[in-house]
PDB file of N, H, CA, C and O in Angstrom:
ATOM      1  N   MET A   1     -12.286   2.168   6.405  1.00  0.00           N
ATOM      2  CA  MET A   1     -12.158   2.824   5.121  1.00  0.00           C
ATOM      3  C   MET A   1     -11.243   1.978   4.247  1.00  0.00           C
ATOM      4  O   MET A   1     -10.279   1.383   4.730  1.00  0.00           O
ATOM      5  N   LYS A   2     -11.558   1.932   2.952  1.00  0.00           N
ATOM      6  H   LYS A   2     -12.341   2.416   2.560  1.00  0.00           H
ATOM      7  CA  LYS A   2     -10.761   1.160   2.007  1.00  0.00           C
ATOM      8  C   LYS A   2     -10.380   2.050   0.834  1.00  0.00           C
ATOM      9  O   LYS A   2     -11.216   2.778   0.298  1.00  0.00           O
ATOM     10  N   LEU A   3      -9.114   1.989   0.441  1.00  0.00           N
ATOM     11  H   LEU A   3      -8.435   1.398   0.876  1.00  0.00           H
ATOM     12  CA  LEU A   3      -8.623   2.732  -0.727  1.00  0.00           C
ATOM     13  C   LEU A   3      -7.879   1.778  -1.647  1.00  0.00           C
ATOM     14  O   LEU A   3      -7.223   0.840  -1.196  1.00  0.00           O
ATOM     15  N   ARG A   4      -7.993   2.035  -2.947  1.00  0.00           N
ATOM     16  H   ARG A   4      -8.526   2.798  -3.313  1.00  0.00           H
ATOM     17  CA  ARG A   4      -7.265   1.258  -3.958  1.00  0.00           C
ATOM     18  C   ARG A   4      -6.376   2.203  -4.757  1.00  0.00           C
ATOM     19  O   ARG A   4      -6.755   3.328  -5.080  1.00  0.00           O
ATOM     20  N   TYR A   5      -5.192   1.710  -5.060  1.00  0.00           N
ATOM     21  H   TYR A   5      -4.885   0.795  -4.797  1.00  0.00           H
ATOM     22  CA  TYR A   5      -4.231   2.494  -5.837  1.00  0.00           C
ATOM     23  C   TYR A   5      -3.686   1.657  -6.986  1.00  0.00           C
ATOM     24  O   TYR A   5      -3.551   0.439  -6.870  1.00  0.00           O
ATOM     25  N   ASP A   6      -3.375   2.322  -8.096  1.00  0.00           N
ATOM     26  H   ASP A   6      -3.485   3.312  -8.190  1.00  0.00           H
ATOM     27  CA  ASP A   6      -2.561   1.727  -9.153  1.00  0.00           C
ATOM     28  C   ASP A   6      -1.126   1.963  -8.726  1.00  0.00           C
ATOM     29  O   ASP A   6      -0.794   3.034  -8.216  1.00  0.00           O
ATOM     30  N   ILE A   7      -0.276   0.975  -8.930  1.00  0.00           N
ATOM     31  H   ILE A   7      -0.545   0.106  -9.344  1.00  0.00           H
ATOM     32  CA  ILE A   7       1.107   1.085  -8.471  1.00  0.00           C
ATOM     33  C   ILE A   7       2.060   0.816  -9.633  1.00  0.00           C
ATOM     34  O   ILE A   7       1.864  -0.124 -10.403  1.00  0.00           O
ATOM     35  N   LYS A   8       3.080   1.639  -9.749  1.00  0.00           N
ATOM     36  H   LYS A   8       3.240   2.402  -9.123  1.00  0.00           H
ATOM     37  CA  LYS A   8       4.085   1.490 -10.806  1.00  0.00           C
ATOM     38  C   LYS A   8       5.455   1.310 -10.173  1.00  0.00           C
ATOM     39  O   LYS A   8       5.767   1.916  -9.148  1.00  0.00           O
ATOM     40  N   GLY A   9       6.266   0.468 -10.802  1.00  0.00           N
ATOM     41  H   GLY A   9       6.012  -0.024 -11.635  1.00  0.00           H
ATOM     42  CA  GLY A   9       7.640   0.311 -10.366  1.00  0.00           C
ATOM     43  C   GLY A   9       7.931  -0.981  -9.625  1.00  0.00           C
ATOM     44  O   GLY A   9       9.071  -1.213  -9.222  1.00  0.00           O
ATOM     45  N   LEU A  10       6.924  -1.830  -9.435  1.00  0.00           N
ATOM     46  H   LEU A  10       5.998  -1.641  -9.762  1.00  0.00           H
ATOM     47  CA  LEU A  10       7.185  -3.112  -8.781  1.00  0.00           C
ATOM     48  C   LEU A  10       7.992  -3.994  -9.720  1.00  0.00           C
ATOM     49  O   LEU A  10       7.646  -4.133 -10.893  1.00  0.00           O
ATOM     50  N   ASP A  11       9.055  -4.585  -9.218  1.00  0.00           N
ATOM     51  H   ASP A  11       9.336  -4.472  -8.265  1.00  0.00           H
ATOM     52  CA  ASP A  11       9.928  -5.402 -10.058  1.00  0.00           C
ATOM     53  C   ASP A  11       9.552  -6.878 -10.076  1.00  0.00           C
ATOM     54  O   ASP A  11       9.816  -7.576 -11.055  1.00  0.00           O
ATOM     55  N   CYS A  12       8.930  -7.357  -8.989  1.00  0.00           N
ATOM     56  H   CYS A  12       8.715  -6.790  -8.194  1.00  0.00           H
ATOM     57  CA  CYS A  12       8.655  -8.792  -8.906  1.00  0.00           C
ATOM     58  C   CYS A  12       7.590  -9.082  -7.846  1.00  0.00           C
ATOM     59  O   CYS A  12       7.226  -8.213  -7.055  1.00  0.00           O
ATOM     60  N   ALA A  13       7.107 -10.310  -7.850  1.00  0.00           N
ATOM     61  H   ALA A  13       7.403 -11.016  -8.493  1.00  0.00           H
ATOM     62  CA  ALA A  13       6.089 -10.727  -6.881  1.00  0.00           C
ATOM     63  C   ALA A  13       6.655 -10.697  -5.461  1.00  0.00           C
ATOM     64  O   ALA A  13       5.929 -10.405  -4.511  1.00  0.00           O
ATOM     65  N   HIS A  14       7.927 -10.994  -5.317  1.00  0.00           N
ATOM     66  H   HIS A  14       8.516 -11.232  -6.089  1.00  0.00           H
ATOM     67  CA  HIS A  14       8.565 -10.953  -3.996  1.00  0.00           C
ATOM     68  C   HIS A  14       8.540  -9.537  -3.427  1.00  0.00           C
ATOM     69  O   HIS A  14       8.280  -9.344  -2.239  1.00  0.00           O
ATOM     70  N   CYS A  15       8.812  -8.550  -4.276  1.00  0.00           N
ATOM     71  H   CYS A  15       9.023  -8.706  -5.241  1.00  0.00           H
ATOM     72  CA  CYS A  15       8.761  -7.136  -3.856  1.00  0.00           C
ATOM     73  C   CYS A  15       7.345  -6.765  -3.419  1.00  0.00           C
ATOM     74  O   CYS A  15       7.162  -6.065  -2.422  1.00  0.00           O
ATOM     75  N   ALA A  16       6.351  -7.233  -4.161  1.00  0.00           N
ATOM     76  H   ALA A  16       6.500  -7.801  -4.970  1.00  0.00           H
ATOM     77  CA  ALA A  16       4.953  -6.965  -3.819  1.00  0.00           C
ATOM     78  C   ALA A  16       4.611  -7.579  -2.464  1.00  0.00           C
ATOM     79  O   ALA A  16       3.946  -6.947  -1.643  1.00  0.00           O
ATOM     80  N   ALA A  17       5.064  -8.802  -2.233  1.00  0.00           N
ATOM     81  H   ALA A  17       5.604  -9.315  -2.900  1.00  0.00           H
ATOM     82  CA  ALA A  17       4.794  -9.481  -0.963  1.00  0.00           C
ATOM     83  C   ALA A  17       5.464  -8.757   0.199  1.00  0.00           C
ATOM     84  O   ALA A  17       4.876  -8.627   1.272  1.00  0.00           O
ATOM     85  N   ASN A  18       6.680  -8.291  -0.007  1.00  0.00           N
ATOM     86  H   ASN A  18       7.158  -8.397  -0.879  1.00  0.00           H
ATOM     87  CA  ASN A  18       7.378  -7.548   1.047  1.00  0.00           C
ATOM     88  C   ASN A  18       6.655  -6.246   1.371  1.00  0.00           C
ATOM     89  O   ASN A  18       6.493  -5.907   2.543  1.00  0.00           O
ATOM     90  N   LEU A  19       6.219  -5.512   0.348  1.00  0.00           N
ATOM     91  H   LEU A  19       6.350  -5.787  -0.604  1.00  0.00           H
ATOM     92  CA  LEU A  19       5.506  -4.259   0.558  1.00  0.00           C
ATOM     93  C   LEU A  19       4.181  -4.520   1.282  1.00  0.00           C
ATOM     94  O   LEU A  19       3.812  -3.783   2.197  1.00  0.00           O
ATOM     95  N   GLU A  20       3.480  -5.556   0.872  1.00  0.00           N
ATOM     96  H   GLU A  20       3.779  -6.155   0.129  1.00  0.00           H
ATOM     97  CA  GLU A  20       2.222  -5.914   1.525  1.00  0.00           C
ATOM     98  C   GLU A  20       2.448  -6.214   3.006  1.00  0.00           C
ATOM     99  O   GLU A  20       1.670  -5.779   3.854  1.00  0.00           O
ATOM    100  N   SER A  21       3.494  -6.946   3.311  1.00  0.00           N
ATOM    101  H   SER A  21       4.126  -7.300   2.621  1.00  0.00           H
ATOM    102  CA  SER A  21       3.820  -7.273   4.695  1.00  0.00           C
ATOM    103  C   SER A  21       4.131  -6.022   5.508  1.00  0.00           C
ATOM    104  O   SER A  21       3.659  -5.872   6.635  1.00  0.00           O
ATOM    105  N   GLU A  22       4.922  -5.131   4.934  1.00  0.00           N
ATOM    106  H   GLU A  22       5.305  -5.252   4.018  1.00  0.00           H
ATOM    107  CA  GLU A  22       5.291  -3.891   5.638  1.00  0.00           C
ATOM    108  C   GLU A  22       4.068  -3.017   5.891  1.00  0.00           C
ATOM    109  O   GLU A  22       3.929  -2.446   6.973  1.00  0.00           O
ATOM    110  N   ILE A  23       3.184  -2.906   4.909  1.00  0.00           N
ATOM    111  H   ILE A  23       3.297  -3.370   4.030  1.00  0.00           H
ATOM    112  CA  ILE A  23       1.972  -2.099   5.080  1.00  0.00           C
ATOM    113  C   ILE A  23       1.061  -2.729   6.125  1.00  0.00           C
ATOM    114  O   ILE A  23       0.462  -2.019   6.932  1.00  0.00           O
ATOM    115  N   SER A  24       0.951  -4.047   6.119  1.00  0.00           N
ATOM    116  H   SER A  24       1.438  -4.625   5.463  1.00  0.00           H
ATOM    117  CA  SER A  24       0.092  -4.753   7.073  1.00  0.00           C
ATOM    118  C   SER A  24       0.505  -4.515   8.517  1.00  0.00           C
ATOM    119  O   SER A  24      -0.327  -4.584   9.422  1.00  0.00           O
ATOM    120  N   GLU A  25       1.780  -4.237   8.735  1.00  0.00           N
ATOM    121  H   GLU A  25       2.455  -4.182   8.000  1.00  0.00           H
ATOM    122  CA  GLU A  25       2.296  -4.026  10.090  1.00  0.00           C
ATOM    123  C   GLU A  25       2.043  -2.615  10.628  1.00  0.00           C
ATOM    124  O   GLU A  25       2.276  -2.365  11.810  1.00  0.00           O
ATOM    125  N   ILE A  26       1.576  -1.698   9.795  1.00  0.00           N
ATOM    126  H   ILE A  26       1.386  -1.902   8.834  1.00  0.00           H
ATOM    127  CA  ILE A  26       1.311  -0.334  10.237  1.00  0.00           C
ATOM    128  C   ILE A  26       0.099  -0.337  11.162  1.00  0.00           C
ATOM    129  O   ILE A  26      -0.935  -0.929  10.851  1.00  0.00           O
ATOM    130  N   GLU A  27       0.242   0.328  12.290  1.00  0.00           N
ATOM    131  H   GLU A  27       1.082   0.808  12.542  1.00  0.00           H
ATOM    132  CA  GLU A  27      -0.859   0.407  13.244  1.00  0.00           C
ATOM    133  C   GLU A  27      -2.064   1.097  12.604  1.00  0.00           C
ATOM    134  O   GLU A  27      -1.941   2.176  12.026  1.00  0.00           O
ATOM    135  N   GLY A  28      -3.216   0.464  12.717  1.00  0.00           N
ATOM    136  H   GLY A  28      -3.316  -0.412  13.187  1.00  0.00           H
ATOM    137  CA  GLY A  28      -4.440   1.012  12.146  1.00  0.00           C
ATOM    138  C   GLY A  28      -4.847   0.337  10.847  1.00  0.00           C
ATOM    139  O   GLY A  28      -5.999   0.452  10.430  1.00  0.00           O
ATOM    140  N   VAL A  29      -3.921  -0.367  10.197  1.00  0.00           N
ATOM    141  H   VAL A  29      -2.985  -0.460  10.536  1.00  0.00           H
ATOM    142  CA  VAL A  29      -4.234  -1.089   8.962  1.00  0.00           C
ATOM    143  C   VAL A  29      -4.911  -2.407   9.340  1.00  0.00           C
ATOM    144  O   VAL A  29      -4.375  -3.187  10.126  1.00  0.00           O
ATOM    145  N   THR A  30      -6.093  -2.643   8.772  1.00  0.00           N
ATOM    146  H   THR A  30      -6.528  -2.009   8.133  1.00  0.00           H
ATOM    147  CA  THR A  30      -6.806  -3.892   9.051  1.00  0.00           C
ATOM    148  C   THR A  30      -6.544  -4.935   7.976  1.00  0.00           C
ATOM    149  O   THR A  30      -6.626  -6.133   8.247  1.00  0.00           O
ATOM    150  N   SER A  31      -6.231  -4.498   6.760  1.00  0.00           N
ATOM    151  H   SER A  31      -6.164  -3.524   6.540  1.00  0.00           H
ATOM    152  CA  SER A  31      -5.809  -5.429   5.712  1.00  0.00           C
ATOM    153  C   SER A  31      -5.079  -4.665   4.616  1.00  0.00           C
ATOM    154  O   SER A  31      -5.311  -3.477   4.391  1.00  0.00           O
ATOM    155  N   ALA A  32      -4.198  -5.380   3.951  1.00  0.00           N
ATOM    156  H   ALA A  32      -4.009  -6.345   4.134  1.00  0.00           H
ATOM    157  CA  ALA A  32      -3.447  -4.798   2.839  1.00  0.00           C
ATOM    158  C   ALA A  32      -3.226  -5.879   1.791  1.00  0.00           C
ATOM    159  O   ALA A  32      -2.974  -7.039   2.116  1.00  0.00           O
ATOM    160  N   SER A  33      -3.323  -5.482   0.537  1.00  0.00           N
ATOM    161  H   SER A  33      -3.527  -4.540   0.273  1.00  0.00           H
ATOM    162  CA  SER A  33      -3.104  -6.411  -0.557  1.00  0.00           C
ATOM    163  C   SER A  33      -2.330  -5.686  -1.650  1.00  0.00           C
ATOM    164  O   SER A  33      -2.731  -4.614  -2.105  1.00  0.00           O
ATOM    165  N   VAL A  34      -1.219  -6.283  -2.066  1.00  0.00           N
ATOM    166  H   VAL A  34      -0.893  -7.154  -1.697  1.00  0.00           H
ATOM    167  CA  VAL A  34      -0.426  -5.743  -3.162  1.00  0.00           C
ATOM    168  C   VAL A  34      -0.312  -6.842  -4.210  1.00  0.00           C
ATOM    169  O   VAL A  34       0.222  -7.918  -3.940  1.00  0.00           O
ATOM    170  N   SER A  35      -0.818  -6.564  -5.407  1.00  0.00           N
ATOM    171  H   SER A  35      -1.252  -5.690  -5.626  1.00  0.00           H
ATOM    172  CA  SER A  35      -0.798  -7.558  -6.476  1.00  0.00           C
ATOM    173  C   SER A  35       0.210  -7.165  -7.554  1.00  0.00           C
ATOM    174  O   SER A  35       0.099  -6.109  -8.176  1.00  0.00           O
ATOM    175  N   PHE A  36       1.186  -8.032  -7.756  1.00  0.00           N
ATOM    176  H   PHE A  36       1.276  -8.890  -7.250  1.00  0.00           H
ATOM    177  CA  PHE A  36       2.161  -7.808  -8.815  1.00  0.00           C
ATOM    178  C   PHE A  36       1.514  -8.018 -10.186  1.00  0.00           C
ATOM    179  O   PHE A  36       1.879  -7.354 -11.156  1.00  0.00           O
ATOM    180  N   MET A  37       0.551  -8.944 -10.263  1.00  0.00           N
ATOM    181  H   MET A  37       0.255  -9.484  -9.475  1.00  0.00           H
ATOM    182  CA  MET A  37      -0.100  -9.253 -11.537  1.00  0.00           C
ATOM    183  C   MET A  37      -0.948  -8.082 -12.042  1.00  0.00           C
ATOM    184  O   MET A  37      -0.916  -7.761 -13.230  1.00  0.00           O
ATOM    185  N   THR A  38      -1.700  -7.450 -11.148  1.00  0.00           N
ATOM    186  H   THR A  38      -1.725  -7.711 -10.183  1.00  0.00           H
ATOM    187  CA  THR A  38      -2.594  -6.369 -11.567  1.00  0.00           C
ATOM    188  C   THR A  38      -2.029  -4.986 -11.279  1.00  0.00           C
ATOM    189  O   THR A  38      -2.589  -3.974 -11.702  1.00  0.00           O
ATOM    190  N   LEU A  39      -0.909  -4.950 -10.551  1.00  0.00           N
ATOM    191  H   LEU A  39      -0.454  -5.772 -10.208  1.00  0.00           H
ATOM    192  CA  LEU A  39      -0.278  -3.694 -10.139  1.00  0.00           C
ATOM    193  C   LEU A  39      -1.255  -2.814  -9.360  1.00  0.00           C
ATOM    194  O   LEU A  39      -1.402  -1.621  -9.625  1.00  0.00           O
ATOM    195  N   LYS A  40      -1.914  -3.445  -8.392  1.00  0.00           N
ATOM    196  H   LYS A  40      -1.794  -4.414  -8.176  1.00  0.00           H
ATOM    197  CA  LYS A  40      -2.883  -2.766  -7.531  1.00  0.00           C
ATOM    198  C   LYS A  40      -2.460  -2.900  -6.074  1.00  0.00           C
ATOM    199  O   LYS A  40      -1.913  -3.915  -5.644  1.00  0.00           O
ATOM    200  N   LEU A  41      -2.736  -1.843  -5.342  1.00  0.00           N
ATOM    201  H   LEU A  41      -3.180  -1.018  -5.691  1.00  0.00           H
ATOM    202  CA  LEU A  41      -2.532  -1.808  -3.899  1.00  0.00           C
ATOM    203  C   LEU A  41      -3.879  -1.482  -3.285  1.00  0.00           C
ATOM    204  O   LEU A  41      -4.500  -0.480  -3.639  1.00  0.00           O
ATOM    205  N   GLU A  42      -4.332  -2.320  -2.370  1.00  0.00           N
ATOM    206  H   GLU A  42      -3.828  -3.134  -2.082  1.00  0.00           H
ATOM    207  CA  GLU A  42      -5.593  -2.081  -1.671  1.00  0.00           C
ATOM    208  C   GLU A  42      -5.314  -2.079  -0.180  1.00  0.00           C
ATOM    209  O   GLU A  42      -4.705  -3.007   0.352  1.00  0.00           O
ATOM    210  N   ILE A  43      -5.764  -1.029   0.488  1.00  0.00           N
ATOM    211  H   ILE A  43      -6.258  -0.275   0.056  1.00  0.00           H
ATOM    212  CA  ILE A  43      -5.531  -0.872   1.922  1.00  0.00           C
ATOM    213  C   ILE A  43      -6.868  -0.632   2.608  1.00  0.00           C
ATOM    214  O   ILE A  43      -7.666   0.200   2.175  1.00  0.00           O
ATOM    215  N   GLU A  44      -7.096  -1.367   3.675  1.00  0.00           N
ATOM    216  H   GLU A  44      -6.449  -2.043   4.027  1.00  0.00           H
ATOM    217  CA  GLU A  44      -8.259  -1.115   4.514  1.00  0.00           C
ATOM    218  C   GLU A  44      -7.733  -0.736   5.893  1.00  0.00           C
ATOM    219  O   GLU A  44      -6.839  -1.389   6.429  1.00  0.00           O
ATOM    220  N   PHE A  45      -8.296   0.324   6.457  1.00  0.00           N
ATOM    221  H   PHE A  45      -9.023   0.856   6.021  1.00  0.00           H
ATOM    222  CA  PHE A  45      -7.777   0.824   7.725  1.00  0.00           C
ATOM    223  C   PHE A  45      -8.878   1.486   8.531  1.00  0.00           C
ATOM    224  O   PHE A  45      -9.954   1.796   8.019  1.00  0.00           O
ATOM    225  N   GLU A  46      -8.583   1.695   9.804  1.00  0.00           N
ATOM    226  H   GLU A  46      -7.709   1.444  10.220  1.00  0.00           H
ATOM    227  CA  GLU A  46      -9.515   2.349  10.711  1.00  0.00           C
ATOM    228  C   GLU A  46      -9.658   3.815  10.292  1.00  0.00           C
ATOM    229  O   GLU A  46      -8.663   4.499  10.051  1.00  0.00           O
ATOM    230  N   ASP A  47     -10.903   4.289  10.210  1.00  0.00           N
ATOM    231  H   ASP A  47     -11.711   3.733  10.406  1.00  0.00           H
ATOM    232  CA  ASP A  47     -11.164   5.658   9.746  1.00  0.00           C
ATOM    233  C   ASP A  47     -10.418   6.713  10.553  1.00  0.00           C
ATOM    234  O   ASP A  47      -9.906   7.684   9.994  1.00  0.00           O
ATOM    235  N   ASP A  48     -10.358   6.520  11.864  1.00  0.00           N
ATOM    236  H   ASP A  48     -10.773   5.731  12.318  1.00  0.00           H
ATOM    237  CA  ASP A  48      -9.734   7.542  12.714  1.00  0.00           C
ATOM    238  C   ASP A  48      -8.212   7.556  12.611  1.00  0.00           C
ATOM    239  O   ASP A  48      -7.575   8.438  13.187  1.00  0.00           O
ATOM    240  N   LYS A  49      -7.615   6.613  11.901  1.00  0.00           N
ATOM    241  H   LYS A  49      -8.133   5.896  11.434  1.00  0.00           H
ATOM    242  CA  LYS A  49      -6.157   6.563  11.735  1.00  0.00           C
ATOM    243  C   LYS A  49      -5.737   6.906  10.308  1.00  0.00           C
ATOM    244  O   LYS A  49      -4.580   6.712   9.936  1.00  0.00           O
ATOM    245  N   LYS A  50      -6.665   7.412   9.517  1.00  0.00           N
ATOM    246  H   LYS A  50      -7.605   7.571   9.820  1.00  0.00           H
ATOM    247  CA  LYS A  50      -6.414   7.650   8.095  1.00  0.00           C
ATOM    248  C   LYS A  50      -5.146   8.451   7.841  1.00  0.00           C
ATOM    249  O   LYS A  50      -4.295   8.021   7.063  1.00  0.00           O
ATOM    250  N   ASP A  51      -5.005   9.598   8.476  1.00  0.00           N
ATOM    251  H   ASP A  51      -5.696   9.948   9.108  1.00  0.00           H
ATOM    252  CA  ASP A  51      -3.857  10.471   8.198  1.00  0.00           C
ATOM    253  C   ASP A  51      -2.530   9.796   8.508  1.00  0.00           C
ATOM    254  O   ASP A  51      -1.591   9.865   7.716  1.00  0.00           O
ATOM    255  N   VAL A  52      -2.455   9.144   9.660  1.00  0.00           N
ATOM    256  H   VAL A  52      -3.218   9.088  10.304  1.00  0.00           H
ATOM    257  CA  VAL A  52      -1.211   8.478  10.076  1.00  0.00           C
ATOM    258  C   VAL A  52      -0.903   7.307   9.155  1.00  0.00           C
ATOM    259  O   VAL A  52       0.236   7.133   8.723  1.00  0.00           O
ATOM    260  N   VAL A  53      -1.925   6.501   8.853  1.00  0.00           N
ATOM    261  H   VAL A  53      -2.851   6.643   9.203  1.00  0.00           H
ATOM    262  CA  VAL A  53      -1.727   5.335   7.987  1.00  0.00           C
ATOM    263  C   VAL A  53      -1.246   5.771   6.607  1.00  0.00           C
ATOM    264  O   VAL A  53      -0.260   5.238   6.099  1.00  0.00           O
ATOM    265  N   LEU A  54      -1.928   6.724   6.003  1.00  0.00           N
ATOM    266  H   LEU A  54      -2.729   7.157   6.416  1.00  0.00           H
ATOM    267  CA  LEU A  54      -1.549   7.153   4.657  1.00  0.00           C
ATOM    268  C   LEU A  54      -0.165   7.787   4.618  1.00  0.00           C
ATOM    269  O   LEU A  54       0.570   7.610   3.646  1.00  0.00           O
ATOM    270  N   GLU A  55       0.194   8.518   5.655  1.00  0.00           N
ATOM    271  H   GLU A  55      -0.403   8.662   6.444  1.00  0.00           H
ATOM    272  CA  GLU A  55       1.537   9.101   5.720  1.00  0.00           C
ATOM    273  C   GLU A  55       2.600   7.998   5.737  1.00  0.00           C
ATOM    274  O   GLU A  55       3.603   8.087   5.028  1.00  0.00           O
ATOM    275  N   LYS A  56       2.380   6.972   6.538  1.00  0.00           N
ATOM    276  H   LYS A  56       1.565   6.899   7.113  1.00  0.00           H
ATOM    277  CA  LYS A  56       3.354   5.876   6.629  1.00  0.00           C
ATOM    278  C   LYS A  56       3.397   5.047   5.351  1.00  0.00           C
ATOM    279  O   LYS A  56       4.473   4.633   4.921  1.00  0.00           O
ATOM    280  N   VAL A  57       2.240   4.800   4.740  1.00  0.00           N
ATOM    281  H   VAL A  57       1.366   5.136   5.090  1.00  0.00           H
ATOM    282  CA  VAL A  57       2.197   4.045   3.488  1.00  0.00           C
ATOM    283  C   VAL A  57       2.933   4.808   2.392  1.00  0.00           C
ATOM    284  O   VAL A  57       3.730   4.222   1.659  1.00  0.00           O
ATOM    285  N   MET A  58       2.679   6.090   2.275  1.00  0.00           N
ATOM    286  H   MET A  58       2.032   6.566   2.871  1.00  0.00           H
ATOM    287  CA  MET A  58       3.337   6.894   1.239  1.00  0.00           C
ATOM    288  C   MET A  58       4.851   6.974   1.473  1.00  0.00           C
ATOM    289  O   MET A  58       5.621   7.040   0.515  1.00  0.00           O
ATOM    290  N   LYS A  59       5.271   6.969   2.719  1.00  0.00           N
ATOM    291  H   LYS A  59       4.645   6.916   3.497  1.00  0.00           H
ATOM    292  CA  LYS A  59       6.710   6.950   3.041  1.00  0.00           C
ATOM    293  C   LYS A  59       7.328   5.644   2.548  1.00  0.00           C
ATOM    294  O   LYS A  59       8.390   5.656   1.926  1.00  0.00           O
ATOM    295  N   LEU A  60       6.665   4.514   2.823  1.00  0.00           N
ATOM    296  H   LEU A  60       5.803   4.504   3.329  1.00  0.00           H
ATOM    297  CA  LEU A  60       7.168   3.216   2.351  1.00  0.00           C
ATOM    298  C   LEU A  60       7.261   3.190   0.829  1.00  0.00           C
ATOM    299  O   LEU A  60       8.257   2.730   0.270  1.00  0.00           O
ATOM    300  N   ILE A  61       6.237   3.676   0.174  1.00  0.00           N
ATOM    301  H   ILE A  61       5.428   4.049   0.628  1.00  0.00           H
ATOM    302  CA  ILE A  61       6.210   3.684  -1.287  1.00  0.00           C
ATOM    303  C   ILE A  61       7.324   4.564  -1.840  1.00  0.00           C
ATOM    304  O   ILE A  61       7.990   4.195  -2.807  1.00  0.00           O
ATOM    305  N   SER A  62       7.522   5.705  -1.240  1.00  0.00           N
ATOM    306  H   SER A  62       6.980   6.005  -0.454  1.00  0.00           H
ATOM    307  CA  SER A  62       8.586   6.614  -1.656  1.00  0.00           C
ATOM    308  C   SER A  62       9.962   5.982  -1.447  1.00  0.00           C
ATOM    309  O   SER A  62      10.837   6.079  -2.307  1.00  0.00           O
ATOM    310  N   ASP A  63      10.142   5.335  -0.294  1.00  0.00           N
ATOM    311  H   ASP A  63       9.431   5.256   0.405  1.00  0.00           H
ATOM    312  CA  ASP A  63      11.423   4.684   0.006  1.00  0.00           C
ATOM    313  C   ASP A  63      11.744   3.579  -1.004  1.00  0.00           C
ATOM    314  O   ASP A  63      12.911   3.328  -1.304  1.00  0.00           O
ATOM    315  N   GLU A  64      10.712   2.926  -1.521  1.00  0.00           N
ATOM    316  H   GLU A  64       9.764   3.130  -1.277  1.00  0.00           H
ATOM    317  CA  GLU A  64      10.899   1.848  -2.500  1.00  0.00           C
ATOM    318  C   GLU A  64      10.949   2.384  -3.936  1.00  0.00           C
ATOM    319  O   GLU A  64      11.067   1.614  -4.889  1.00  0.00           O
ATOM    320  N   GLU A  65      10.858   3.707  -4.077  1.00  0.00           N
ATOM    321  H   GLU A  65      10.762   4.332  -3.303  1.00  0.00           H
ATOM    322  CA  GLU A  65      10.894   4.373  -5.379  1.00  0.00           C
ATOM    323  C   GLU A  65       9.769   3.891  -6.299  1.00  0.00           C
ATOM    324  O   GLU A  65       9.972   3.666  -7.492  1.00  0.00           O
ATOM    325  N   LEU A  66       8.582   3.739  -5.712  1.00  0.00           N
ATOM    326  H   LEU A  66       8.418   3.922  -4.742  1.00  0.00           H
ATOM    327  CA  LEU A  66       7.397   3.351  -6.453  1.00  0.00           C
ATOM    328  C   LEU A  66       6.514   4.572  -6.655  1.00  0.00           C
ATOM    329  O   LEU A  66       6.672   5.588  -5.977  1.00  0.00           O
ATOM    330  N   GLU A  67       5.590   4.462  -7.589  1.00  0.00           N
ATOM    331  H   GLU A  67       5.462   3.637  -8.140  1.00  0.00           H
ATOM    332  CA  GLU A  67       4.623   5.529  -7.833  1.00  0.00           C
ATOM    333  C   GLU A  67       3.232   4.948  -7.660  1.00  0.00           C
ATOM    334  O   GLU A  67       2.963   3.831  -8.103  1.00  0.00           O
ATOM    335  N   VAL A  68       2.337   5.706  -7.014  1.00  0.00           N
ATOM    336  H   VAL A  68       2.555   6.613  -6.655  1.00  0.00           H
ATOM    337  CA  VAL A  68       0.958   5.270  -6.880  1.00  0.00           C
ATOM    338  C   VAL A  68       0.016   6.395  -7.279  1.00  0.00           C
ATOM    339  O   VAL A  68       0.312   7.576  -7.098  1.00  0.00           O
ATOM    340  N   THR A  69      -1.118   5.999  -7.823  1.00  0.00           N
ATOM    341  H   THR A  69      -1.358   5.039  -7.971  1.00  0.00           H
ATOM    342  CA  THR A  69      -2.199   6.931  -8.118  1.00  0.00           C
ATOM    343  C   THR A  69      -3.475   6.288  -7.622  1.00  0.00           C
ATOM    344  O   THR A  69      -3.660   5.076  -7.738  1.00  0.00           O
ATOM    345  N   LEU A  70      -4.350   7.099  -7.073  1.00  0.00           N
ATOM    346  H   LEU A  70      -4.200   8.083  -6.979  1.00  0.00           H
ATOM    347  CA  LEU A  70      -5.606   6.618  -6.546  1.00  0.00           C
ATOM    348  C   LEU A  70      -6.430   6.010  -7.667  1.00  0.00           C
ATOM    349  O   LEU A  70      -6.621   6.628  -8.715  1.00  0.00           O
ATOM    350  N   ASP A  71      -6.920   4.791  -7.442  1.00  0.00           N
ATOM    351  H   ASP A  71      -6.765   4.289  -6.591  1.00  0.00           H
ATOM    352  CA  ASP A  71      -7.753   4.081  -8.407  1.00  0.00           C
ATOM    353  C   ASP A  71      -9.205   4.421  -8.087  1.00  0.00           C
ATOM    354  O   ASP A  71      -9.779   3.895  -7.133  1.00  0.00           O
ATOM    355  N   GLU A  72      -9.785   5.291  -8.880  1.00  0.00           N
ATOM    356  H   GLU A  72      -9.319   5.719  -9.655  1.00  0.00           H
ATOM    357  CA  GLU A  72     -11.147   5.765  -8.591  1.00  0.00           C
ATOM    358  C   GLU A  72     -12.190   4.955  -9.299  1.00  0.00           C
ATOM    359  O   GLU A  72     -13.383   5.226  -9.159  1.00  0.00           O
TER     360      GLU A  72
END
């Protein structure tokens, strides 16, 4: 499953790279991309791990004081 989000509050490309790295390390995530230029977050993950993955991703985003909205 793949989801895209608009992300607000990123301060720099380094912050985006750090967030991407942290999300990539979550069990069940197959790929993650955070773009400082477009302010987009794209996550691909195993369908059966959706709830756990999204809970951990939202925790990371909250801890970094960022805001995300689903990009439909």
